[in-house]
ZAVO-291105 format. One record per residue (C-alpha): x, y, z; residue in one letter; residue number from 1. Coordinates in pm, 1 decimal, always signed. Example, Ala and Ser with C-alpha at 12.3 -4.5 7.8 and 13.67 -1.06 7.14 Angstrom:
+----------+----------+----------+------+-----+
!        x !        y !        z ! type ! seq !
+----------+----------+----------+------+-----+
!  +1230.0 !   -450.0 !   +780.0 !    A !   1 !
!  +1367.0 !   -106.0 !   +714.0 !    S !   2 !
+----------+----------+----------+------+-----+
This chain:
+----------+----------+----------+------+-----+
!        x !        y !        z ! type ! seq !
+----------+----------+----------+------+-----+
!     +0.0 !     +0.0 !     +0.0 !    M !   1 !
!   +142.6 !   +334.8 !   -107.8 !    A !   2 !
!    -30.7 !   +560.5 !   +147.2 !    V !   3 !
!    +37.8 !   +609.8 !   +514.1 !    A !   4 !
!   -189.6 !   +427.6 !   +757.6 !    S !   5 !
!   -354.5 !   +595.2 !  +1054.2 !    L !   6 !
!   -462.2 !   +336.8 !  +1311.0 !    T !   7 !
!   -736.1 !   +460.5 !  +1544.9 !    I !   8 !
!   -805.6 !   +266.9 !  +1864.0 !    D !   9 !
!  -1170.5 !   +330.9 !  +1944.1 !    L !  10 !
!  -1144.3 !   +128.1 !  +2265.0 !    D !  11 !
!   -873.4 !   +367.9 !  +2386.2 !    A !  12 !
!  -1094.1 !   +661.7 !  +2286.4 !    L !  13 !
!  -1386.6 !   +532.7 !  +2490.5 !    T !  14 !
!  -1158.5 !   +439.2 !  +2780.7 !    A !  15 !
!  -1045.6 !   +801.6 !  +2791.5 !    N !  16 !
!  -1407.1 !   +920.4 !  +2787.5 !    W !  17 !
!  -1499.1 !   +687.2 !  +3073.2 !    R !  18 !
!  -1195.5 !   +795.8 !  +3275.6 !    A !  19 !
!  -1279.9 !  +1163.9 !  +3233.6 !    L !  20 !
!  -1641.6 !  +1084.7 !  +3314.8 !    D !  21 !
!  -1525.6 !   +923.9 !  +3640.1 !    R !  22 !
!  -1302.8 !  +1226.0 !  +3708.0 !    A !  23 !
!  -1603.3 !  +1457.1 !  +3686.0 !    S !  24 !
!  -1792.7 !  +1526.6 !  +4005.6 !    A !  25 !
!  -2081.9 !  +1301.4 !  +4102.7 !    S !  26 !
!  -2399.7 !  +1376.0 !  +3910.1 !    G !  27 !
!  -2220.0 !  +1568.2 !  +3635.2 !    V !  28 !
!  -2295.7 !  +1473.1 !  +3274.5 !    Q !  29 !
!  -1997.3 !  +1414.1 !  +3044.9 !    T !  30 !
!  -2030.0 !  +1515.0 !  +2681.9 !    A !  31 !
!  -1785.5 !  +1468.1 !  +2394.1 !    G !  32 !
!  -1633.2 !  +1739.4 !  +2176.0 !    V !  33 !
!  -1614.9 !  +1602.7 !  +1821.5 !    V !  34 !
!  -1557.6 !  +1913.6 !  +1610.0 !    K !  35 !
!  -1314.9 !  +1918.8 !  +1314.7 !    A !  36 !
!  -1420.8 !  +1571.3 !  +1195.9 !    D !  37 !
!  -1370.4 !  +1417.7 !  +1537.4 !    G !  38 !
!  -1032.9 !  +1593.4 !  +1576.8 !    Y !  39 !
!   -927.4 !  +1453.7 !  +1240.6 !    G !  40 !
!  -1006.1 !  +1090.1 !  +1315.7 !    L !  41 !
!  -1341.3 !  +1058.9 !  +1134.8 !    G !  42 !
!  -1651.8 !  +1188.8 !  +1307.3 !    V !  43 !
!  -1877.1 !   +891.7 !  +1223.7 !    G !  44 !
!  -1674.6 !   +616.6 !  +1394.4 !    P !  45 !
!  -1579.1 !   +852.2 !  +1678.0 !    V !  46 !
!  -1933.1 !   +956.5 !  +1773.2 !    V !  47 !
!  -2072.9 !   +605.5 !  +1738.1 !    R !  48 !
!  -1803.6 !   +473.1 !  +1971.6 !    A !  49 !
!  -1864.7 !   +750.2 !  +2226.2 !    L !  50 !
!  -2241.4 !   +704.7 !  +2211.2 !    A !  51 !
!  -2198.0 !   +330.7 !  +2267.1 !    H !  52 !
!  -1982.5 !   +414.1 !  +2571.2 !    A !  53 !
!  -2260.1 !   +631.5 !  +2714.8 !    G !  54 !
!  -2215.0 !   +983.6 !  +2578.8 !    A !  55 !
!  -2549.4 !  +1152.8 !  +2514.5 !    R !  56 !
!  -2436.8 !  +1501.4 !  +2417.0 !    R !  57 !
!  -2185.5 !  +1619.4 !  +2158.9 !    F !  58 !
!  -2030.7 !  +1957.0 !  +2076.4 !    F !  59 !
!  -1932.4 !  +2071.2 !  +1728.1 !    V !  60 !
!  -1796.8 !  +2397.3 !  +1590.2 !    A !  61 !
!  -2053.7 !  +2464.0 !  +1317.8 !    A !  62 !
!  -2401.2 !  +2356.6 !  +1214.9 !    A !  63 !
!  -2264.5 !  +2171.8 !   +912.3 !    E !  64 !
!  -2058.2 !  +1953.3 !  +1146.6 !    E !  65 !
!  -2367.8 !  +1893.7 !  +1356.7 !    G !  66 !
!  -2550.5 !  +1757.6 !  +1052.2 !    V !  67 !
!  -2278.3 !  +1493.9 !  +1006.1 !    L !  68 !
!  -2305.1 !  +1390.2 !  +1371.0 !    V !  69 !
!  -2683.7 !  +1363.2 !  +1346.9 !    R !  70 !
!  -2655.7 !  +1149.0 !  +1033.8 !    K !  71 !
!  -2409.3 !   +920.8 !  +1212.5 !    A !  72 !
!  -2617.4 !   +884.3 !  +1531.4 !    L !  73 !
!  -2978.2 !   +934.1 !  +1429.2 !    G !  74 !
!  -3232.7 !  +1091.1 !  +1663.6 !    P !  75 !
!  -3179.1 !  +1115.8 !  +2036.3 !    G !  76 !
!  -2838.2 !  +1251.5 !  +2137.2 !    P !  77 !
!  -2812.3 !  +1626.5 !  +2180.4 !    Q !  78 !
!  -2577.7 !  +1812.9 !  +1946.7 !    I !  79 !
!  -2462.3 !  +2159.8 !  +2054.2 !    N !  80 !
!  -2322.5 !  +2404.8 !  +1799.2 !    V !  81 !
!  -2053.6 !  +2629.7 !  +1946.6 !    L !  82 !
!  -2068.7 !  +2894.4 !  +1672.9 !    S !  83 !
!  -2433.3 !  +2949.9 !  +1761.5 !    G !  84 !
!  -2705.0 !  +3034.9 !  +1510.1 !    H !  85 !
!  -2534.5 !  +3190.7 !  +1209.1 !    M !  86 !
!  -2711.7 !  +3342.3 !   +909.8 !    A !  87 !
!  -2822.4 !  +3053.8 !   +688.7 !    G !  88 !
!  -2814.3 !  +2797.6 !   +970.6 !    D !  89 !
!  -3188.2 !  +2792.0 !  +1038.6 !    T !  90 !
!  -3281.4 !  +2497.0 !   +810.3 !    P !  91 !
!  -2988.5 !  +2290.3 !   +940.6 !    L !  92 !
!  -3071.7 !  +2358.5 !  +1305.3 !    I !  93 !
!  -3440.6 !  +2285.8 !  +1252.3 !    R !  94 !
!  -3418.0 !  +1982.4 !  +1024.7 !    D !  95 !
!  -3140.5 !  +1807.7 !  +1217.1 !    H !  96 !
!  -3247.1 !  +1899.7 !  +1571.7 !    D !  97 !
!  -2930.8 !  +2091.5 !  +1662.1 !    L !  98 !
!  -2894.4 !  +2307.8 !  +1971.8 !    T !  99 !
!  -2704.1 !  +2630.3 !  +1902.3 !    P ! 100 !
!  -2501.5 !  +2795.2 !  +2177.2 !    M ! 101 !
!  -2595.0 !  +3157.3 !  +2110.2 !    L ! 102 !
!  -2304.6 !  +3400.6 !  +2139.8 !    N ! 103 !
!  -2458.4 !  +3746.5 !  +2097.6 !    S ! 104 !
!  -2779.2 !  +3941.5 !  +2118.1 !    L ! 105 !
!  -2797.6 !  +3928.5 !  +1736.7 !    D ! 106 !
!  -2789.4 !  +3549.7 !  +1747.9 !    Q ! 107 !
!  -3051.2 !  +3540.8 !  +2022.1 !    V ! 108 !
!  -3280.1 !  +3756.6 !  +1810.3 !    T ! 109 !
!  -3221.0 !  +3546.3 !  +1499.8 !    R ! 110 !
!  -3291.5 !  +3221.7 !  +1684.0 !    H ! 111 !
!  -3600.9 !  +3329.7 !  +1873.9 !    L ! 112 !
!  -3753.9 !  +3489.4 !  +1566.9 !    E ! 113 !
!  -3676.4 !  +3211.4 !  +1318.1 !    S ! 114 !
!  -3720.2 !  +2906.7 !  +1542.4 !    L ! 115 !
!  -3946.8 !  +2996.2 !  +1835.7 !    P ! 116 !
!  -3963.4 !  +2713.7 !  +2084.2 !    G ! 117 !
!  -3651.5 !  +2540.7 !  +1948.7 !    H ! 118 !
!  -3387.2 !  +2446.1 !  +2208.4 !    A ! 119 !
!  -3086.5 !  +2674.2 !  +2254.4 !    F ! 120 !
!  -2808.7 !  +2750.0 !  +2497.3 !    G ! 121 !
!  -2605.9 !  +3060.0 !  +2576.3 !    I ! 122 !
!  -2230.6 !  +3101.3 !  +2565.8 !    Q ! 123 !
!  -2080.4 !  +3364.2 !  +2797.6 !    L ! 124 !
!  -1741.5 !  +3533.4 !  +2777.7 !    D ! 125 !
!  -1580.6 !  +3519.1 !  +3121.6 !    T ! 126 !
!  -1238.3 !  +3647.4 !  +3019.7 !    G ! 127 !
!  -1116.6 !  +3467.6 !  +2708.7 !    M ! 128 !
!  -1240.3 !  +3743.9 !  +2475.1 !    N ! 129 !
!  -1327.7 !  +3506.7 !  +2196.3 !    R ! 130 !
!  -1688.3 !  +3381.0 !  +2184.3 !    L ! 131 !
!  -1990.0 !  +3460.2 !  +2396.3 !    G ! 132 !
!  -2178.0 !  +3747.9 !  +2554.8 !    M ! 133 !
!  -1972.3 !  +3979.8 !  +2770.3 !    E ! 134 !
!  -2094.4 !  +4071.2 !  +3116.1 !    E ! 135 !
!  -2267.8 !  +4398.7 !  +3019.6 !    A ! 136 !
!  -2445.1 !  +4244.7 !  +2721.3 !    E ! 137 !
!  -2556.8 !  +3947.9 !  +2928.7 !    W ! 138 !
!  -2679.9 !  +4169.4 !  +3210.2 !    E ! 139 !
!  -2900.2 !  +4357.6 !  +2964.5 !    A ! 140 !
!  -3022.0 !  +4048.7 !  +2780.0 !    A ! 141 !
!  -3057.5 !  +3800.5 !  +3066.5 !    A ! 142 !
!  -3414.6 !  +3882.5 !  +3176.0 !    P ! 143 !
!  -3579.3 !  +3805.8 !  +2842.9 !    F ! 144 !
!  -3326.5 !  +3535.5 !  +2742.8 !    V ! 145 !
!  -3386.5 !  +3342.4 !  +3064.0 !    L ! 146 !
!  -3760.5 !  +3379.1 !  +3013.8 !    E ! 147 !
!  -3718.7 !  +3214.9 !  +2671.4 !    A ! 148 !
!  -3573.8 !  +2909.3 !  +2846.1 !    G ! 149 !
!  -3213.0 !  +2828.3 !  +2750.3 !    P ! 150 !
!  -3122.9 !  +2469.3 !  +2834.3 !    E ! 151 !
!  -2755.0 !  +2541.8 !  +2906.2 !    L ! 152 !
!  -2525.4 !  +2829.3 !  +3004.8 !    L ! 153 !
!  -2158.6 !  +2775.7 !  +2924.2 !    M ! 154 !
!  -1821.2 !  +2944.0 !  +2910.4 !    S ! 155 !
!  -1470.6 !  +2836.3 !  +2817.7 !    H ! 156 !
!  -1144.2 !  +2853.5 !  +3009.5 !    L ! 157 !
!   -848.3 !  +3019.9 !  +2839.7 !    A ! 158 !
!   -567.0 !  +2875.0 !  +3053.3 !    C ! 159 !
!   -697.2 !  +2548.2 !  +3197.0 !    A ! 160 !
!   -386.7 !  +2364.1 !  +3076.0 !    D ! 161 !
!   -190.3 !  +2573.6 !  +3327.1 !    D ! 162 !
!   -344.5 !  +2493.0 !  +3668.6 !    P ! 163 !
!   -158.8 !  +2777.8 !  +3839.5 !    D ! 164 !
!   -263.3 !  +3051.4 !  +3598.4 !    H ! 165 !
!   -444.5 !  +3331.9 !  +3779.4 !    A ! 166 !
!   -705.2 !  +3367.5 !  +3503.8 !    L ! 167 !
!   -860.9 !  +3031.3 !  +3593.3 !    N ! 168 !
!   -994.7 !  +3158.3 !  +3924.3 !    E ! 169 !
!  -1089.5 !  +3494.5 !  +3772.6 !    V ! 170 !
!  -1296.6 !  +3323.7 !  +3505.5 !    Q ! 171 !
!  -1454.2 !  +3092.0 !  +3762.1 !    L ! 172 !
!  -1561.7 !  +3389.7 !  +3972.6 !    A ! 173 !
!  -1697.3 !  +3565.5 !  +3665.9 !    N ! 174 !
!  -1894.5 !  +3257.2 !  +3563.0 !    F ! 175 !
!  -2050.2 !  +3233.6 !  +3908.2 !    H ! 176 !
!  -2137.2 !  +3604.1 !  +3901.4 !    A ! 177 !
!  -2305.0 !  +3573.3 !  +3561.6 !    M ! 178 !
!  -2494.2 !  +3247.9 !  +3622.2 !    T ! 179 !
!  -2560.8 !  +3188.7 !  +3991.9 !    D ! 180 !
!  -2928.7 !  +3182.9 !  +4075.1 !    G ! 181 !
!  -3049.9 !  +3129.7 !  +3719.4 !    T ! 182 !
!  -3158.7 !  +2769.7 !  +3779.1 !    G ! 183 !
!  -3018.5 !  +2676.9 !  +3434.3 !    I ! 184 !
!  -2773.2 !  +2389.8 !  +3380.9 !    A ! 185 !
!  -2415.4 !  +2511.5 !  +3343.4 !    R ! 186 !
!  -2097.3 !  +2394.0 !  +3169.5 !    S ! 187 !
!  -1749.9 !  +2539.3 !  +3218.0 !    F ! 188 !
!  -1489.7 !  +2263.2 !  +3189.7 !    A ! 189 !
!  -1331.9 !  +2098.8 !  +2888.3 !    A ! 190 !
!  -1046.1 !  +1849.4 !  +2944.0 !    T ! 191 !
!   -824.1 !  +2091.9 !  +3132.7 !    G ! 192 !
!  -1113.5 !  +2220.4 !  +3340.3 !    G ! 193 !
!  -1204.0 !  +1867.7 !  +3446.8 !    I ! 194 !
!   -848.3 !  +1824.3 !  +3575.0 !    L ! 195 !
!   -873.0 !  +2151.0 !  +3773.7 !    L ! 196 !
!  -1121.7 !  +1982.3 !  +4005.7 !    G ! 197 !
!  -1490.0 !  +1973.3 !  +4103.0 !    P ! 198 !
!  -1524.2 !  +2349.8 !  +4150.3 !    A ! 199 !
!  -1505.0 !  +2380.7 !  +3770.0 !    Y ! 200 !
!  -1739.1 !  +2094.8 !  +3677.6 !    H ! 201 !
!  -2089.7 !  +2239.2 !  +3736.9 !    F ! 202 !
!  -2357.1 !  +2027.4 !  +3557.9 !    D ! 203 !
!  -2182.0 !  +1923.2 !  +3236.7 !    L ! 204 !
!  -1820.5 !  +1871.5 !  +3129.8 !    T ! 205 !
!  -1701.8 !  +1878.6 !  +2768.5 !    R ! 206 !
!  -1378.2 !  +1680.5 !  +2720.6 !    P ! 207 !
!  -1213.0 !  +1722.1 !  +2383.3 !    G ! 208 !
!   -839.7 !  +1663.7 !  +2332.1 !    I ! 209 !
!   -821.2 !  +1428.5 !  +2630.6 !    G ! 210 !
!  -1048.3 !  +1184.1 !  +2449.8 !    L ! 211 !
!   -798.4 !  +1161.6 !  +2165.8 !    Y ! 212 !
!   -491.8 !  +1099.3 !  +2380.9 !    G ! 213 !
!   -352.6 !  +1452.1 !  +2411.8 !    G ! 214 !
!   -239.6 !  +1692.8 !  +2680.5 !    R ! 215 !
!   -323.1 !  +1815.3 !  +2934.0 !    P ! 216 !
!   -464.4 !  +1470.4 !  +3019.2 !    Y ! 217 !
!   -134.6 !  +1296.7 !  +3088.0 !    E ! 218 !
!   -312.0 !   +974.4 !  +3186.7 !    G ! 219 !
!   -481.5 !   +934.6 !  +2849.3 !    A ! 220 !
!   -452.6 !   +608.8 !  +2659.8 !    A ! 221 !
!   -290.3 !   +660.8 !  +2317.1 !    P ! 222 !
!   -551.4 !   +658.4 !  +2041.4 !    V ! 223 !
!   -357.5 !   +700.2 !  +1716.0 !    V ! 224 !
!    -64.2 !   +539.4 !  +1539.9 !    R ! 225 !
!    +72.3 !   +687.3 !  +1217.1 !    L ! 226 !
!   +277.3 !   +441.5 !  +1013.8 !    S ! 227 !
!   +445.5 !   +533.9 !   +683.2 !    L ! 228 !
!   +542.3 !   +284.2 !   +410.2 !    P ! 229 !
!   +895.9 !   +279.5 !   +272.4 !    V ! 230 !
!   +879.4 !   +322.8 !   -105.2 !    V ! 231 !
!  +1248.6 !   +296.5 !   -187.9 !    Q ! 232 !
!  +1594.0 !   +284.8 !    -29.1 !    T ! 233 !
!  +1922.0 !   +406.2 !   -174.5 !    R ! 234 !
!  +2285.1 !   +441.4 !    -78.7 !    L ! 235 !
!  +2396.8 !   +803.4 !    -59.8 !    V ! 236 !
!  +2769.5 !   +873.4 !    -72.5 !    A ! 237 !
!  +2945.9 !  +1110.5 !   +165.5 !    A ! 238 !
!  +2907.3 !  +1466.6 !    +41.1 !    G ! 239 !
!  +2581.3 !  +1401.7 !   -144.2 !    E ! 240 !
!  +2266.6 !  +1593.5 !    -49.5 !    A ! 241 !
!  +1915.5 !  +1462.7 !     +2.6 !    V ! 242 !
!  +1587.0 !  +1636.9 !    -76.8 !    G ! 243 !
!  +1482.2 !  +1987.4 !   -172.4 !    Y ! 244 !
!  +1732.5 !  +2271.5 !   -126.1 !    S ! 245 !
!  +2006.7 !  +2029.7 !    -15.2 !    C ! 246 !
!  +1940.0 !  +2094.8 !   +354.3 !    T ! 247 !
!  +2098.5 !  +1762.2 !   +460.6 !    W ! 248 !
!  +2431.9 !  +1631.3 !   +335.7 !    V ! 249 !
!  +2559.2 !  +1281.1 !   +414.2 !    A ! 250 !
!  +2876.3 !  +1276.8 !   +621.8 !    Q ! 251 !
!  +2940.4 !   +913.6 !   +534.3 !    Q ! 252 !
!  +2794.9 !   +641.9 !   +314.2 !    L ! 253 !
!  +2431.0 !   +628.5 !   +425.7 !    S ! 254 !
!  +2126.9 !   +412.3 !   +358.2 !    L ! 255 !
!  +1834.1 !   +649.2 !   +303.0 !    I ! 256 !
!  +1472.1 !   +533.5 !   +302.4 !    A ! 257 !
!  +1220.8 !   +733.4 !   +100.2 !    T ! 258 !
!   +892.7 !   +715.2 !   +290.7 !    V ! 259 !
!   +542.4 !   +787.5 !   +161.7 !    Q ! 260 !
!   +404.3 !  +1078.9 !   +360.0 !    G ! 261 !
!   +436.3 !  +1453.6 !   +358.0 !    G ! 262 !
!   +261.5 !  +1781.4 !   +415.6 !    Y ! 263 !
!    -26.9 !  +1668.7 !   +193.1 !    A ! 264 !
!    -89.9 !  +1408.5 !   +463.6 !    D ! 265 !
!    -72.9 !  +1665.6 !   +742.9 !    G ! 266 !
!   +293.7 !  +1607.3 !   +833.8 !    I ! 267 !
!   +407.7 !  +1964.6 !   +872.7 !    I ! 268 !
!   +729.1 !  +2102.9 !   +720.6 !    R ! 269 !
!   +866.3 !  +2222.3 !  +1054.3 !    S ! 270 !
!   +954.8 !  +1857.2 !  +1120.3 !    L ! 271 !
!  +1219.6 !  +1878.5 !   +845.0 !    S ! 272 !
!  +1563.2 !  +1763.6 !   +971.3 !    N ! 273 !
!  +1418.2 !  +1743.7 !  +1323.5 !    R ! 274 !
!  +1176.6 !  +1454.7 !  +1363.3 !    A ! 275 !
!  +1245.2 !  +1094.0 !  +1449.7 !    T ! 276 !
!  +1068.2 !   +793.9 !  +1298.9 !    L ! 277 !
!  +1080.7 !   +449.6 !  +1451.7 !    W ! 278 !
!  +1154.5 !   +103.0 !  +1317.8 !    A ! 279 !
!  +1009.7 !    -94.0 !  +1606.6 !    G ! 280 !
!  +1206.5 !    +34.8 !  +1906.0 !    D ! 281 !
!  +1491.3 !   +180.1 !  +1699.1 !    V ! 282 !
!  +1491.2 !   +555.7 !  +1629.4 !    P ! 283 !
!  +1566.7 !   +675.1 !  +1276.0 !    C ! 284 !
!  +1624.2 !  +1045.3 !  +1204.0 !    P ! 285 !
!  +1428.8 !  +1232.0 !   +939.7 !    L ! 286 !
!  +1685.2 !  +1389.7 !   +705.7 !    V ! 287 !
!  +1615.8 !  +1665.7 !   +457.4 !    G ! 288 !
!  +1291.3 !  +1847.9 !   +404.1 !    R ! 289 !
!   +939.0 !  +1717.6 !   +439.8 !    V ! 290 !
!   +790.5 !  +1749.4 !    +91.4 !    S ! 291 !
!   +432.5 !  +1715.0 !    -31.5 !    M ! 292 !
!   +430.5 !  +1335.5 !    -54.2 !    D ! 293 !
!   +767.8 !  +1207.5 !    +64.9 !    L ! 294 !
!  +1003.2 !  +1203.7 !   +361.8 !    I ! 295 !
!  +1361.6 !  +1079.5 !   +367.0 !    T ! 296 !
!  +1495.0 !   +890.2 !   +669.0 !    V ! 297 !
!  +1843.1 !   +770.2 !   +759.2 !    D ! 298 !
!  +1819.9 !   +394.7 !   +827.9 !    V ! 299 !
!  +2190.5 !   +317.2 !   +793.8 !    S ! 300 !
!  +2215.7 !   +177.2 !  +1145.9 !    H ! 301 !
!  +1935.3 !    -76.7 !  +1094.2 !    L ! 302 !
!  +2134.4 !   -303.1 !   +867.9 !    G ! 303 !
!  +1825.8 !   -366.1 !   +654.5 !    H ! 304 !
!  +1556.3 !   -182.6 !   +463.1 !    A ! 305 !
!  +1238.6 !   -156.7 !   +676.0 !    P ! 306 !
!   +891.2 !   -191.2 !   +524.6 !    E ! 307 !
!   +730.6 !    +80.6 !   +738.5 !    R ! 308 !
!   +831.2 !   +344.4 !   +990.8 !    L ! 309 !
!   +618.1 !   +493.9 !  +1269.7 !    D ! 310 !
!   +588.3 !   +868.1 !  +1313.1 !    L ! 311 !
!   +335.8 !   +841.5 !  +1597.8 !    I ! 312 !
!   +325.0 !   +518.9 !  +1794.8 !    G ! 313 !
!   +447.9 !   +335.8 !  +2104.4 !    P ! 314 !
!   +781.7 !   +519.7 !  +2110.6 !    N ! 315 !
!   +663.5 !   +868.5 !  +2015.8 !    Q ! 316 !
!   +337.5 !  +1015.9 !  +2134.0 !    T ! 317 !
!   +128.9 !  +1274.8 !  +1957.1 !    L ! 318 !
!   +246.0 !  +1545.1 !  +2196.6 !    D ! 319 !
!   +612.0 !  +1444.2 !  +2178.2 !    Q ! 320 !
!   +597.0 !  +1485.7 !  +1801.6 !    L ! 321 !
!   +415.1 !  +1817.8 !  +1844.8 !    A ! 322 !
!   +695.0 !  +1937.9 !  +2073.8 !    D ! 323 !
!   +950.2 !  +1864.2 !  +1800.9 !    V ! 324 !
!   +735.1 !  +2049.5 !  +1547.7 !    A ! 325 !
!   +696.4 !  +2349.4 !  +1776.3 !    G ! 326 !
!   +318.5 !  +2316.2 !  +1793.3 !    T ! 327 !
!    +49.0 !  +2130.3 !  +1988.4 !    I ! 328 !
!   -117.7 !  +1793.1 !  +1949.6 !    G ! 329 !
!   -445.6 !  +1957.7 !  +1847.2 !    Y ! 330 !
!   -286.0 !  +2096.4 !  +1531.5 !    E ! 331 !
!   -120.4 !  +1770.2 !  +1431.1 !    L ! 332 !
!   -445.0 !  +1575.1 !  +1476.5 !    L ! 333 !
!   -668.7 !  +1814.4 !  +1290.3 !    T ! 334 !
!   -422.3 !  +1843.0 !  +1000.0 !    R ! 335 !
!   -439.1 !  +1469.0 !   +926.0 !    L ! 336 !
!   -539.6 !  +1446.2 !   +561.8 !    A ! 337 !
!   -825.9 !  +1251.6 !   +400.6 !    P ! 338 !
!   -592.2 !  +1036.6 !   +190.2 !    R ! 339 !
!   -449.0 !   +862.4 !   +496.5 !    L ! 340 !
!   -572.0 !   +504.1 !   +520.7 !    D ! 341 !
!   -774.9 !   +519.3 !   +842.4 !    R ! 342 !
!   -797.7 !   +181.1 !  +1015.4 !    R ! 343 !
!  -1032.3 !   +149.1 !  +1311.8 !    Y ! 344 !
!   -998.8 !   -102.9 !  +1593.2 !    F ! 345 !
!  -1237.4 !   -166.2 !  +1878.6 !    G ! 346 !
!  -1556.3 !    +30.2 !  +1932.1 !    G ! 347 !
!  -1912.9 !    -98.7 !  +1897.2 !    P ! 348 !
!  -1959.5 !   -425.3 !  +1715.3 !    R ! 349 !
!  -2225.5 !   -488.3 !  +1457.5 !    G ! 350 !
+----------+----------+----------+------+-----+
């Protein structure tokens, strides 16, 4: 096979969901964040596995993503749309029973006028300055919004991956000030917020990256393995260069493996001359530039030509690779390209 394979362990995914569900305070519902095509892993298999494990609510970024989740799950589970009710969303929200998290007075007006009686929630800005109603806007809108009956009030932490950051407690206090006494269910914590402790859990938690094996959930089971096939090997003499722009030059006679995989597969160029691939337990350095479809790897020390090399796997986690690339696991996951051969293990049978 001439394309890289992405192995996705759905049993590990659901084990992470169950562990974060147990970490949430007693009586708290645990949802699943499945935006960006299930963080790049394929939203259909991901949501079906999570629903089989017990998840009954899912969060997506946009109404179009919500439609895909509804088609995968059918009626029943609740699907919340974080971008709210955008212009043009009305038929999607109505026909696929989506619940928008309204972010502004304009969105509230649009929703109540176009879909009276249809479920909605409210997103509040408690200090991240990204999405949601700010305190003054909420104070003015709250009387008639609460009368309309939102089913959820939520906000989002900016620095939950840093437990000691002062903004966490500031945002928590702001969320209390904006929502205490409303009698409406509340949600504040994604993965990092769950790990901050019960004070952040309220009625509903929304784990995202932790489900997929990433930080800040250090106890997560690994979910993905990215394995790249070796297309060709060649001997490169000392003084000869490899790849575009001659950024790597052999210091001695070297056996170089040309591996199928590149930035068209989501393997970013910042890994050029920096990353390590693995032949079993043996590290092999990436040499030269990452190109669109190919990577070159020094396998001289193996004594043989391997059939495949792992970029993410037992010896290199998603976040370890992200550290080398100078980014975060979220970006690597959501960049994974459609042409990767996705292979699913575990999950619901039948």
